[in-house]
Z-matrix of the N, CA and C atoms (Angstrom, degrees):
N
C 1 1.460
C 2 1.515 1 108.54
N 3 1.332 2 115.59 1 136.79
C 4 1.458 3 120.02 2 179.86
C 5 1.509 4 109.46 3 -109.76
N 6 1.327 5 114.66 4 145.68
C 7 1.449 6 120.53 5 179.56
C 8 1.521 7 109.41 6 -100.15
N 9 1.325 8 118.15 7 136.00
C 10 1.462 9 119.46 8 178.82
C 11 1.505 10 111.26 9 -69.19
N 12 1.308 11 115.99 10 142.65
C 13 1.455 12 121.38 11 178.93
C 14 1.514 13 109.16 12 -108.50
N 15 1.323 14 115.98 13 166.35
C 16 1.448 15 119.80 14 177.83
C 17 1.517 16 109.98 15 -72.85
N 18 1.313 17 115.75 16 159.57
C 19 1.458 18 120.44 17 -174.17
C 20 1.512 19 113.21 18 -68.18
N 21 1.352 20 117.56 19 -20.11
C 22 1.460 21 119.16 20 -176.21
C 23 1.521 22 112.48 21 -94.38
N 24 1.318 23 117.95 22 20.14
C 25 1.468 24 121.45 23 177.06
C 26 1.521 25 108.83 24 -66.11
N 27 1.364 26 119.29 25 111.26
C 28 1.464 27 121.29 26 -173.29
C 29 1.515 28 114.47 27 -88.42
N 30 1.292 29 119.58 28 6.02
C 31 1.460 30 120.25 29 -175.93
C 32 1.515 31 110.40 30 -66.76
N 33 1.339 32 118.50 31 142.00
C 34 1.459 33 120.86 32 -177.15
C 35 1.513 34 111.96 33 -70.33
N 36 1.302 35 114.10 34 151.15
C 37 1.457 36 121.23 35 176.23
C 38 1.527 37 108.47 36 -75.49
N 39 1.353 38 120.67 37 125.66
C 40 1.472 39 121.60 38 -177.85
C 41 1.513 40 113.67 39 -65.77
N 42 1.336 41 118.40 40 -9.85
C 43 1.464 42 120.18 41 175.26
C 44 1.520 43 111.07 42 -98.75
N 45 1.340 44 117.67 43 7.95
C 46 1.450 45 121.64 44 -175.66
C 47 1.514 46 113.70 45 -81.90
N 48 1.343 47 113.52 46 -174.84
C 49 1.459 48 120.69 47 -173.38
C 50 1.525 49 112.21 48 -64.73
N 51 1.344 50 118.35 49 -37.44
C 52 1.463 51 120.08 50 -178.25
C 53 1.524 52 111.96 51 -63.98
N 54 1.328 53 115.68 52 -40.80
C 55 1.460 54 119.58 53 178.76
C 56 1.531 55 110.74 54 -65.15
N 57 1.328 56 116.21 55 -43.13
C 58 1.464 57 120.21 56 -179.72
C 59 1.520 58 111.24 57 -64.67
N 60 1.327 59 116.40 58 -38.92
C 61 1.462 60 119.42 59 178.20
C 62 1.519 61 110.95 60 -65.18
N 63 1.331 62 116.93 61 -43.92
C 64 1.464 63 120.62 62 178.39
C 65 1.524 64 111.14 63 -59.89
N 66 1.331 65 116.29 64 -42.68
C 67 1.468 66 120.22 65 179.43
C 68 1.524 67 111.12 66 -65.19
N 69 1.317 68 117.01 67 -40.29
C 70 1.474 69 119.80 68 179.52
C 71 1.515 70 111.47 69 -63.44
N 72 1.328 71 116.60 70 -41.75
C 73 1.467 72 119.56 71 179.65
C 74 1.531 73 110.64 72 -63.95
N 75 1.334 74 116.71 73 -44.91
C 76 1.466 75 120.45 74 -179.59
C 77 1.529 76 110.96 75 -64.22
N 78 1.321 77 116.70 76 -44.48
C 79 1.471 78 120.52 77 179.23
C 80 1.523 79 110.25 78 -65.48
N 81 1.335 80 116.46 79 -39.02
C 82 1.460 81 119.67 80 178.85
C 83 1.518 82 112.10 81 -62.58
N 84 1.338 83 117.24 82 -39.61
C 85 1.463 84 119.86 83 178.46
C 86 1.522 85 111.13 84 -65.20
N 87 1.332 86 116.56 85 -42.93
C 88 1.466 87 119.76 86 178.49
C 89 1.528 88 110.42 87 -65.47
N 90 1.335 89 117.40 88 -37.03
C 91 1.467 90 120.21 89 176.50
C 92 1.530 91 110.46 90 -61.86
N 93 1.334 92 116.61 91 -37.90
C 94 1.467 93 120.33 92 176.29
C 95 1.525 94 110.81 93 -62.11
N 96 1.328 95 116.94 94 -40.66
C 97 1.468 96 120.25 95 178.35
C 98 1.526 97 111.06 96 -61.79
N 99 1.328 98 116.60 97 -40.77
C 100 1.468 99 120.16 98 178.46
C 101 1.524 100 111.31 99 -66.94
N 102 1.326 101 117.57 100 -38.39
C 103 1.461 102 120.76 101 177.07
C 104 1.520 103 110.85 102 -62.73
N 105 1.322 104 116.42 103 -43.02
C 106 1.460 105 120.29 104 178.37
C 107 1.525 106 110.69 105 -63.75
N 108 1.330 107 117.22 106 -41.06
C 109 1.458 108 120.54 107 179.90
C 110 1.529 109 110.79 108 -65.26
N 111 1.325 110 116.78 109 -39.60
C 112 1.468 111 120.52 110 177.72
C 113 1.526 112 110.75 111 -64.09
N 114 1.323 113 117.03 112 -41.10
C 115 1.460 114 120.40 113 178.31
C 116 1.522 115 110.96 114 -66.18
N 117 1.319 116 117.35 115 -42.84
C 118 1.467 117 120.68 116 177.94
C 119 1.522 118 110.77 117 -59.61
N 120 1.339 119 114.99 118 -43.10
C 121 1.460 120 119.17 119 -179.14
C 122 1.521 121 111.43 120 -68.70
N 123 1.336 122 116.01 121 -43.67
C 124 1.463 123 119.70 122 -177.93
C 125 1.517 124 112.90 123 -67.42
N 126 1.320 125 116.29 124 -35.80
C 127 1.461 126 120.81 125 -179.11
C 128 1.519 127 112.55 126 -91.91
N 129 1.335 128 116.25 127 -0.35
C 130 1.467 129 122.55 128 179.92
C 131 1.533 130 111.09 129 56.81
N 132 1.342 131 114.51 130 47.46
C 133 1.460 132 120.89 131 178.97
C 134 1.524 133 108.96 132 -93.06
N 135 1.309 134 117.08 133 135.64
C 136 1.450 135 121.14 134 179.01
C 137 1.524 136 109.90 135 -78.64
N 138 1.330 137 118.82 136 118.83
C 139 1.470 138 120.06 137 -178.71
C 140 1.523 139 113.30 138 -67.43
N 141 1.348 140 116.97 139 -23.56
C 142 1.458 141 119.49 140 -178.21
C 143 1.524 142 112.44 141 -59.85
N 144 1.339 143 116.42 142 -27.22
C 145 1.466 144 119.63 143 -179.43
C 146 1.524 145 111.93 144 -66.10
N 147 1.342 146 117.66 145 -20.10
C 148 1.462 147 121.45 146 -178.24
C 149 1.527 148 112.29 147 -102.96
N 150 1.328 149 117.05 148 4.03
C 151 1.452 150 120.10 149 179.54
C 152 1.519 151 112.39 150 -82.33
N 153 1.318 152 115.16 151 171.18
C 154 1.464 153 120.99 152 175.69
C 155 1.523 154 108.16 153 -81.40
N 156 1.328 155 116.10 154 119.15
C 157 1.466 156 120.83 155 177.13
C 158 1.524 157 107.76 156 -110.91
N 159 1.323 158 116.33 157 107.86
C 160 1.467 159 121.21 158 -171.20
C 161 1.521 160 113.52 159 -55.26
N 162 1.326 161 113.53 160 132.28
C 163 1.462 162 124.22 161 173.21
C 164 1.524 163 113.62 162 59.39
N 165 1.323 164 116.42 163 22.69
C 166 1.456 165 121.84 164 171.55
C 167 1.522 166 108.19 165 -111.96
N 168 1.309 167 116.85 166 134.20
C 169 1.456 168 120.66 167 -177.75
C 170 1.529 169 111.29 168 -57.87
N 171 1.327 170 116.42 169 -42.06
C 172 1.461 171 120.17 170 179.93
C 173 1.519 172 111.57 171 -67.11
N 174 1.334 173 116.54 172 -23.02
C 175 1.449 174 120.21 173 -178.67
C 176 1.516 175 114.19 174 -77.47
N 177 1.331 176 117.55 175 -7.89
C 178 1.461 177 120.39 176 178.71
C 179 1.526 178 111.93 177 -64.93
N 180 1.314 179 117.36 178 -31.57
C 181 1.470 180 119.93 179 179.67
C 182 1.527 181 111.38 180 -62.96
N 183 1.332 182 116.59 181 -23.01
C 184 1.453 183 120.18 182 178.67
C 185 1.509 184 113.45 183 -64.65
N 186 1.335 185 117.40 184 -23.73
C 187 1.463 186 119.57 185 177.08
C 188 1.522 187 110.29 186 -58.94
N 189 1.332 188 116.02 187 -32.87
C 190 1.463 189 121.05 188 179.38
C 191 1.523 190 111.83 189 -88.87
N 192 1.331 191 117.05 190 -42.00
C 193 1.458 192 120.18 191 -169.13
C 194 1.527 193 115.05 192 -98.91
N 195 1.326 194 118.53 193 -20.56
C 196 1.466 195 120.34 194 -174.39
C 197 1.535 196 113.82 195 -56.65
N 198 1.344 197 120.51 196 -41.31
C 199 1.474 198 118.63 197 -179.85
C 200 1.520 199 113.83 198 -66.52
N 201 1.342 200 117.35 199 -12.14
C 202 1.461 201 120.70 200 -176.45
C 203 1.521 202 113.68 201 -94.51
N 204 1.330 203 117.19 202 -12.52
C 205 1.468 204 120.31 203 -175.93
C 206 1.522 205 110.28 204 -119.38
N 207 1.336 206 115.17 205 152.45
C 208 1.461 207 121.34 206 -177.83
C 209 1.521 208 110.04 207 -134.65
N 210 1.314 209 115.13 208 156.46
C 211 1.459 210 120.31 209 -177.05
C 212 1.526 211 111.56 210 -63.59
N 213 1.333 212 116.84 211 -38.56
C 214 1.463 213 121.62 212 179.95
C 215 1.524 214 108.74 213 -161.55
N 216 1.337 215 115.72 214 -179.33
C 217 1.462 216 120.03 215 -177.59
C 218 1.530 217 111.83 216 -67.76
N 219 1.320 218 117.25 217 -33.01
C 220 1.465 219 120.03 218 178.26
C 221 1.523 220 110.55 219 -63.88
N 222 1.337 221 115.79 220 -40.43
C 223 1.459 222 121.15 221 177.59
C 224 1.529 223 110.34 222 -61.08
N 225 1.318 224 117.27 223 -45.75
C 226 1.457 225 121.68 224 179.98
C 227 1.525 226 111.24 225 -67.29
N 228 1.322 227 116.76 226 -40.50
C 229 1.467 228 120.54 227 -179.24
C 230 1.532 229 111.10 228 -60.44
N 231 1.332 230 116.59 229 -40.34
C 232 1.466 231 119.90 230 -178.62
C 233 1.524 232 112.05 231 -67.01
N 234 1.334 233 117.31 232 -23.92
C 235 1.465 234 120.70 233 -179.74
C 236 1.526 235 113.24 234 -92.07
N 237 1.325 236 117.26 235 -19.82
C 238 1.464 237 120.59 236 -167.27
C 239 1.526 238 113.84 237 -64.40
N 240 1.326 239 118.00 238 -58.61
C 241 1.461 240 120.19 239 -175.96
C 242 1.532 241 112.04 240 -65.39
N 243 1.345 242 119.59 241 -45.13
C 244 1.470 243 118.50 242 175.37
C 245 1.517 244 112.74 243 -57.85
N 246 1.337 245 117.18 244 -36.07
C 247 1.454 246 120.27 245 -179.64
C 248 1.526 247 111.30 246 -69.29
N 249 1.326 248 116.79 247 -37.15
C 250 1.466 249 120.31 248 177.61
C 251 1.528 250 110.39 249 -64.94
N 252 1.321 251 116.84 250 -47.20
C 253 1.466 252 120.48 251 -178.13
C 254 1.529 253 110.78 252 -66.23
N 255 1.322 254 116.83 253 -48.82
C 256 1.467 255 120.20 254 -178.27
C 257 1.532 256 111.27 255 -66.19
N 258 1.335 257 116.39 256 -40.08
C 259 1.460 258 119.61 257 179.14
C 260 1.515 259 112.34 258 -64.98
N 261 1.330 260 116.27 259 -42.79
C 262 1.463 261 120.34 260 177.96
C 263 1.525 262 110.77 261 -62.83
N 264 1.334 263 116.41 262 -45.65
C 265 1.463 264 120.56 263 -179.88
C 266 1.526 265 110.89 264 -61.22
N 267 1.327 266 117.18 265 -42.76
C 268 1.455 267 120.70 266 -179.03
C 269 1.518 268 111.31 267 -63.31
N 270 1.320 269 116.85 268 -49.58
C 271 1.460 270 120.94 269 -176.52
C 272 1.523 271 112.01 270 -67.70
N 273 1.327 272 116.77 271 -34.15
C 274 1.465 273 120.22 272 -176.60
C 275 1.527 274 112.20 273 -81.58
N 276 1.337 275 116.61 274 -46.85
C 277 1.463 276 119.96 275 -175.83
C 278 1.524 277 112.49 276 -78.99
N 279 1.331 278 117.65 277 -33.88
C 280 1.460 279 121.32 278 -173.65
C 281 1.535 280 111.25 279 -129.34
N 282 1.330 281 118.20 280 62.86
C 283 1.476 282 120.04 281 -176.30
C 284 1.520 283 114.05 282 -62.93
N 285 1.343 284 118.07 283 -38.05
C 286 1.468 285 119.55 284 179.15
C 287 1.529 286 111.04 285 -70.43
N 288 1.302 287 116.96 286 -42.54
C 289 1.462 288 120.84 287 179.61
C 290 1.524 289 111.64 288 -65.69
N 291 1.323 290 117.23 289 -31.35
C 292 1.469 291 121.14 290 -176.83
C 293 1.515 292 112.14 291 -56.89
N 294 1.332 293 117.26 292 -34.39
C 295 1.461 294 120.69 293 -178.84
C 296 1.525 295 111.82 294 -62.47
N 297 1.328 296 117.02 295 -24.68
C 298 1.462 297 121.50 296 179.07
C 299 1.529 298 112.24 297 -102.18
N 300 1.316 299 115.66 298 -37.56
C 301 1.461 300 119.88 299 -174.13
C 302 1.523 301 111.96 300 -72.40
N 303 1.321 302 117.72 301 -45.40
C 304 1.461 303 120.26 302 -174.66
C 305 1.530 304 112.93 303 -60.73
N 306 1.338 305 119.86 304 -47.84
C 307 1.476 306 117.81 305 176.03
C 308 1.524 307 112.74 306 -62.04
N 309 1.339 308 116.75 307 -36.42
C 310 1.468 309 119.69 308 -177.57
C 311 1.517 310 111.91 309 -66.36
N 312 1.349 311 117.27 310 -43.46
C 313 1.464 312 118.34 311 -178.28
C 314 1.525 313 112.06 312 -82.74
N 315 1.322 314 117.04 313 -10.02
C 316 1.472 315 119.24 314 174.18
C 317 1.532 316 110.32 315 -82.19
N 318 1.327 317 116.36 316 -50.07
C 319 1.469 318 119.98 317 -175.33
C 320 1.526 319 113.11 318 -93.23
N 321 1.329 320 117.74 319 -31.73
C 322 1.460 321 120.66 320 -174.23
C 323 1.521 322 115.09 321 -59.35
N 324 1.335 323 119.20 322 -50.04
C 325 1.467 324 119.25 323 -179.50
C 326 1.523 325 112.94 324 -61.07
N 327 1.328 326 116.91 325 -37.32
C 328 1.464 327 119.33 326 178.69
C 329 1.510 328 111.92 327 -63.12
N 330 1.336 329 116.39 328 -40.80
C 331 1.462 330 119.98 329 178.12
C 332 1.524 331 111.20 330 -65.33
N 333 1.333 332 116.83 331 -41.41
C 334 1.467 333 120.32 332 178.92
C 335 1.527 334 111.04 333 -65.57
N 336 1.319 335 116.32 334 -40.87
C 337 1.468 336 120.62 335 178.84
C 338 1.529 337 110.06 336 -63.76
N 339 1.322 338 117.57 337 -43.05
C 340 1.462 339 120.34 338 -179.27
C 341 1.529 340 110.78 339 -61.40
N 342 1.313 341 116.20 340 -35.57
C 343 1.467 342 120.03 341 -177.71
C 344 1.526 343 113.45 342 -79.91
N 345 1.336 344 117.42 343 -38.64
C 346 1.468 345 118.92 344 -165.84
C 347 1.532 346 115.40 345 -123.42
N 348 1.320 347 119.46 346 -15.14
C 349 1.464 348 120.52 347 -171.22
C 350 1.519 349 112.05 348 -76.50
N 351 1.320 350 114.35 349 168.16
C 352 1.455 351 120.70 350 176.63
C 353 1.521 352 110.05 351 -71.90
N 354 1.331 353 116.51 352 159.62
C 355 1.446 354 120.87 353 -178.76
C 356 1.510 355 112.65 354 -68.42
N 357 1.305 356 116.70 355 114.38
C 358 1.459 357 123.25 356 179.10
C 359 1.516 358 106.73 357 -175.31
N 360 1.327 359 117.30 358 179.83
C 361 1.457 360 121.52 359 173.89
C 362 1.519 361 107.94 360 -105.62
N 363 1.323 362 116.45 361 113.15
C 364 1.458 363 122.25 362 -175.78
C 365 1.525 364 108.55 363 -100.80
N 366 1.314 365 117.03 364 122.35
C 367 1.457 366 119.97 365 -177.26
C 368 1.525 367 110.78 366 -148.54
N 369 1.332 368 115.79 367 166.52
C 370 1.460 369 121.30 368 178.14
C 371 1.513 370 112.38 369 111.79
N 372 1.337 371 115.33 370 161.27
C 373 1.468 372 122.04 371 -177.07
C 374 1.516 373 113.26 372 -92.66
N 375 1.330 374 117.80 373 8.81
C 376 1.465 375 119.14 374 -178.33
C 377 1.526 376 112.14 375 -63.61
N 378 1.330 377 117.35 376 -29.32
C 379 1.452 378 119.81 377 176.49
C 380 1.522 379 111.34 378 -61.53
N 381 1.331 380 116.55 379 -37.35
C 382 1.462 381 119.89 380 176.97
C 383 1.523 382 110.53 381 -62.22
N 384 1.329 383 116.34 382 -41.28
C 385 1.462 384 120.25 383 179.41
C 386 1.522 385 110.35 384 -61.44
N 387 1.320 386 117.26 385 -47.45
C 388 1.464 387 120.65 386 -178.80
C 389 1.529 388 111.71 387 -64.30
N 390 1.328 389 116.64 388 -41.48
C 391 1.450 390 119.31 389 179.05
C 392 1.514 391 112.67 390 -65.60
N 393 1.322 392 116.48 391 -41.91
C 394 1.462 393 120.72 392 179.41
C 395 1.528 394 111.30 393 -65.80
N 396 1.322 395 116.19 394 -47.43
C 397 1.466 396 119.57 395 -178.34
C 398 1.524 397 110.82 396 -62.76
N 399 1.334 398 116.90 397 -41.78
C 400 1.470 399 119.99 398 179.45
C 401 1.519 400 110.47 399 -61.32
N 402 1.336 401 116.52 400 -45.20
C 403 1.462 402 118.87 401 -179.19
C 404 1.532 403 110.67 402 -67.00
N 405 1.315 404 117.54 403 -46.83
C 406 1.465 405 120.85 404 -176.68
C 407 1.522 406 111.15 405 -62.52
N 408 1.322 407 117.13 406 -43.58
C 409 1.467 408 120.04 407 -177.74
C 410 1.529 409 111.19 408 -67.93
N 411 1.330 410 116.46 409 -53.61
C 412 1.470 411 119.60 410 -178.10
C 413 1.523 412 109.91 411 -65.13
N 414 1.331 413 116.88 412 -42.17
C 415 1.453 414 119.38 413 177.35
C 416 1.513 415 112.45 414 -61.90
N 417 1.335 416 116.73 415 -36.60
C 418 1.460 417 120.16 416 177.52
C 419 1.506 418 112.55 417 -67.14
N 420 1.335 419 116.83 418 -39.04
C 421 1.464 420 120.53 419 177.37
C 422 1.529 421 110.41 420 -64.61
N 423 1.340 422 116.83 421 -45.60
C 424 1.459 423 120.77 422 -178.79
C 425 1.530 424 110.61 423 -62.67
N 426 1.334 425 116.18 424 -41.33
C 427 1.465 426 120.52 425 -177.34
C 428 1.529 427 112.93 426 -88.53
N 429 1.328 428 115.89 427 -2.28
C 430 1.464 429 121.32 428 -175.62
C 431 1.533 430 111.08 429 56.62
N 432 1.321 431 114.20 430 42.58
C 433 1.465 432 121.65 431 -178.39
C 434 1.526 433 108.58 432 -101.02
N 435 1.312 434 116.34 433 101.02
C 436 1.466 435 120.72 434 -176.96
C 437 1.515 436 112.56 435 -66.08
N 438 1.327 437 117.23 436 -26.99
C 439 1.461 438 120.00 437 178.30
C 440 1.526 439 110.71 438 -63.37
N 441 1.325 440 116.51 439 -43.42
C 442 1.453 441 120.91 440 -179.43
C 443 1.520 442 111.25 441 -67.14
N 444 1.322 443 116.65 442 -42.47
C 445 1.465 444 120.56 443 179.27
C 446 1.517 445 110.51 444 -61.98
N 447 1.341 446 116.47 445 -42.90
C 448 1.465 447 120.21 446 179.56
C 449 1.524 448 111.41 447 -64.11
N 450 1.331 449 117.57 448 -40.80
C 451 1.466 450 121.03 449 179.82
C 452 1.522 451 111.38 450 -64.19
N 453 1.343 452 116.88 451 -43.04
C 454 1.466 453 120.05 452 -179.68
C 455 1.522 454 111.35 453 -66.64
N 456 1.324 455 117.57 454 -38.17
C 457 1.460 456 120.30 455 178.28
C 458 1.527 457 110.55 456 -67.91
N 459 1.337 458 116.66 457 -34.45
C 460 1.465 459 119.79 458 177.11
C 461 1.522 460 110.91 459 -63.07
N 462 1.330 461 116.25 460 -44.13
C 463 1.466 462 119.43 461 178.39
C 464 1.524 463 110.39 462 -63.73
N 465 1.320 464 117.28 463 -41.36
C 466 1.468 465 120.51 464 178.26
C 467 1.512 466 110.95 465 -60.46
N 468 1.331 467 116.44 466 -39.06
C 469 1.463 468 120.59 467 178.74
C 470 1.528 469 110.63 468 -65.95
N 471 1.334 470 117.28 469 -43.12
C 472 1.459 471 120.64 470 -179.54
C 473 1.518 472 111.38 471 -68.44
N 474 1.327 473 116.95 472 -36.95
C 475 1.456 474 121.16 473 -176.15
C 476 1.515 475 111.90 474 -75.96
N 477 1.327 476 116.59 475 -28.42
C 478 1.460 477 120.23 476 177.62
C 479 1.515 478 112.81 477 79.31
N 480 1.326 479 116.39 478 110.15
C 481 1.469 480 122.07 479 177.17
C 482 1.523 481 111.47 480 48.72
N 483 1.319 482 116.34 481 52.07
C 484 1.460 483 122.06 482 -175.86
C 485 1.524 484 112.13 483 -56.41
N 486 1.324 485 116.13 484 -37.93
C 487 1.460 486 120.02 485 -174.33
C 488 1.523 487 112.10 486 -64.67
N 489 1.340 488 117.74 487 -29.38
C 490 1.460 489 119.58 488 -177.35
C 491 1.522 490 112.39 489 -72.83
N 492 1.336 491 116.95 490 -14.76
C 493 1.457 492 119.62 491 -179.35
C 494 1.513 493 114.49 492 -70.96
N 495 1.335 494 117.78 493 -11.56
C 496 1.464 495 120.45 494 178.93
C 497 1.522 496 111.61 495 -93.10
N 498 1.320 497 117.11 496 3.90
C 499 1.462 498 121.47 497 -179.86
C 500 1.525 499 110.00 498 -113.07
N 501 1.340 500 117.84 499 147.30
C 502 1.476 501 121.17 500 -178.24
C 503 1.525 502 112.29 501 -80.51
N 504 1.332 503 116.31 502 62.93
C 505 1.458 504 119.75 503 -176.03
C 506 1.526 505 112.99 504 -115.36
N 507 1.338 506 117.03 505 -9.71
C 508 1.461 507 120.03 506 -179.89
C 509 1.519 508 109.76 507 -120.99
N 510 1.306 509 114.88 508 126.25
C 511 1.460 510 119.23 509 -179.54
C 512 1.531 511 110.07 510 -71.46
N 513 1.321 512 115.79 511 140.91
C 514 1.452 513 120.30 512 178.16
C 515 1.513 514 114.29 513 83.81
N 516 1.329 515 117.62 514 3.64
C 517 1.460 516 122.19 515 179.39
C 518 1.531 517 108.69 516 -110.06
N 519 1.325 518 115.80 517 129.65
C 520 1.461 519 120.00 518 -179.47
C 521 1.526 520 109.61 519 -81.09
N 522 1.328 521 115.64 520 79.74
C 523 1.460 522 119.53 521 179.33
C 524 1.522 523 111.34 522 -65.25
N 525 1.350 524 116.41 523 -26.34
C 526 1.459 525 119.02 524 177.61
C 527 1.535 526 111.29 525 -62.97
N 528 1.334 527 116.20 526 -40.85
C 529 1.465 528 119.72 527 176.92
C 530 1.514 529 110.49 528 -63.80
N 531 1.334 530 116.70 529 -45.37
C 532 1.462 531 120.92 530 -179.02
C 533 1.527 532 111.00 531 -61.70
N 534 1.318 533 116.35 532 -46.36
C 535 1.461 534 120.54 533 -176.75
C 536 1.521 535 111.56 534 -65.68
N 537 1.320 536 116.65 535 -46.31
C 538 1.468 537 119.10 536 -178.93
C 539 1.521 538 111.09 537 -65.14
N 540 1.333 539 117.54 538 -38.00
C 541 1.461 540 120.64 539 178.58
C 542 1.519 541 110.73 540 -66.32
N 543 1.329 542 117.05 541 -41.48
C 544 1.466 543 120.57 542 179.23
C 545 1.520 544 110.76 543 -65.02
N 546 1.329 545 117.25 544 -41.46
C 547 1.472 546 120.40 545 179.15
C 548 1.525 547 110.21 546 -62.90
N 549 1.322 548 116.36 547 -43.94
C 550 1.468 549 120.05 548 178.53
C 551 1.527 550 110.40 549 -60.90
N 552 1.334 551 116.45 550 -42.91
C 553 1.459 552 120.06 551 178.76
C 554 1.511 553 112.82 552 -61.46
N 555 1.328 554 117.30 553 -42.89
C 556 1.468 555 121.54 554 179.87
C 557 1.529 556 110.66 555 -66.15
N 558 1.331 557 117.26 556 -45.84
C 559 1.466 558 120.98 557 -179.81
C 560 1.524 559 110.45 558 -60.15
N 561 1.323 560 117.12 559 -44.24
C 562 1.462 561 120.52 560 -179.75
C 563 1.523 562 111.53 561 -67.75
N 564 1.335 563 117.27 562 -33.01
C 565 1.461 564 119.98 563 178.43
C 566 1.527 565 111.10 564 -60.40
N 567 1.321 566 116.47 565 -39.16
C 568 1.469 567 119.77 566 176.66
C 569 1.528 568 111.18 567 -75.44
N 570 1.331 569 116.47 568 -40.72
C 571 1.460 570 119.34 569 -176.78
C 572 1.525 571 112.23 570 -66.61
N 573 1.325 572 117.59 571 -32.47
C 574 1.466 573 121.93 572 -176.00
C 575 1.527 574 112.02 573 -107.55
N 576 1.319 575 116.80 574 24.83
C 577 1.465 576 120.16 575 -173.65
C 578 1.528 577 113.15 576 -65.29
N 579 1.342 578 117.36 577 -17.51
C 580 1.462 579 119.83 578 -179.37
C 581 1.529 580 112.39 579 -89.44
N 582 1.321 581 117.57 580 -3.44
C 583 1.461 582 121.29 581 177.29
C 584 1.522 583 110.48 582 -94.82
N 585 1.323 584 116.05 583 150.28
C 586 1.474 585 122.78 584 173.22
C 587 1.523 586 112.38 585 55.55
N 588 1.312 587 117.78 586 37.57
C 589 1.463 588 120.30 587 178.10
C 590 1.530 589 108.25 588 -74.85
N 591 1.335 590 118.35 589 121.91
C 592 1.465 591 119.55 590 -177.98
C 593 1.518 592 110.63 591 -70.69
N 594 1.326 593 117.68 592 142.31
C 595 1.467 594 119.53 593 177.31
C 596 1.514 595 110.67 594 -65.37
N 597 1.317 596 115.41 595 144.47
C 598 1.461 597 119.75 596 -179.37
C 599 1.518 598 109.80 597 -68.12
N 600 1.313 599 115.93 598 134.13
C 601 1.453 600 121.23 599 179.84
C 602 1.523 601 109.58 600 -85.84
N 603 1.321 602 115.77 601 125.64
C 604 1.459 603 120.86 602 179.68
C 605 1.524 604 109.32 603 -108.19
N 606 1.318 605 115.12 604 135.63
C 607 1.452 606 121.43 605 179.94
C 608 1.531 607 110.12 606 -99.72
N 609 1.320 608 115.06 607 159.01
C 610 1.455 609 120.13 608 -175.26
C 611 1.525 610 111.79 609 -61.74
N 612 1.341 611 116.85 610 -32.87
C 613 1.452 612 118.41 611 -178.99
C 614 1.537 613 111.69 612 -69.76
N 615 1.362 614 116.12 613 -24.60
C 616 1.462 615 118.89 614 175.78
C 617 1.522 616 110.62 615 -70.36
N 618 1.337 617 115.94 616 -37.71
C 619 1.456 618 119.39 617 177.59
C 620 1.527 619 110.65 618 -63.39
N 621 1.342 620 115.92 619 -41.60
C 622 1.456 621 120.14 620 -179.08
C 623 1.529 622 110.97 621 -67.19
N 624 1.361 623 115.69 622 -38.12
C 625 1.468 624 119.52 623 -178.03
C 626 1.529 625 112.00 624 -67.81
N 627 1.360 626 114.96 625 -34.91
C 628 1.460 627 118.14 626 -178.86
C 629 1.511 628 112.15 627 -72.50
N 630 1.357 629 116.98 628 -26.79
C 631 1.447 630 121.48 629 176.72
C 632 1.507 631 112.32 630 73.63
N 633 1.337 632 118.28 631 172.92
C 634 1.454 633 121.21 632 -179.54
C 635 1.519 634 111.02 633 -71.28
N 636 1.332 635 114.44 634 147.06
C 637 1.460 636 119.57 635 179.49
C 638 1.525 637 109.68 636 -71.13
N 639 1.320 638 116.95 637 140.59
C 640 1.451 639 122.04 638 179.29
C 641 1.528 640 109.32 639 -102.18
N 642 1.316 641 113.86 640 135.09
C 643 1.446 642 118.26 641 179.88
C 644 1.521 643 110.55 642 -86.44
N 645 1.285 644 115.98 643 144.04
C 646 1.463 645 120.69 644 178.34
C 647 1.527 646 109.11 645 -71.72
N 648 1.331 647 117.67 646 140.94
C 649 1.467 648 119.66 647 179.97
C 650 1.526 649 110.78 648 -67.45
């Protein structure tokens, strides 16, 4: 059952142009990842060379390139749909915050991994997923935005046991990337809590309960 809202509800229509633009950008980025993976496979390029290799000078380039490359197609496939959903939700619900959050969760985890992680080649876009979900969920709770909370829970459901990815319990998984990205997302959610605050939705019964305004004599 849906409740009628007042006519001055300024919230955007989720089928409108902003939502479609956000979805196109997210899908376009994932399409770029697939193109890169196809080129790596066709040219027989080792993706590990583009990963973040902690405390190695050559590994610094991974801060830029690691989110764009994946170990194999299965690795990329597992990141694709969550990245589309989380990316669309971020760009649509929090357009002002996106200008700050997206660069931070793209470059920040790679820098943290290079400084503190164990010796290995860390690559893949899963850090972006963790950073986006952390920001969207915490930001949604702070702003009381049920749309954001629902989107983050949907990504968690698709990703499967998302929370366990920040713990060193699975071999071959860069939990350091996941953890640092999630921490960055949470910190930014608090720091940017005054941006993109959704207008409060008022229902018709609230208008009736408040009654007509009385003028002072």
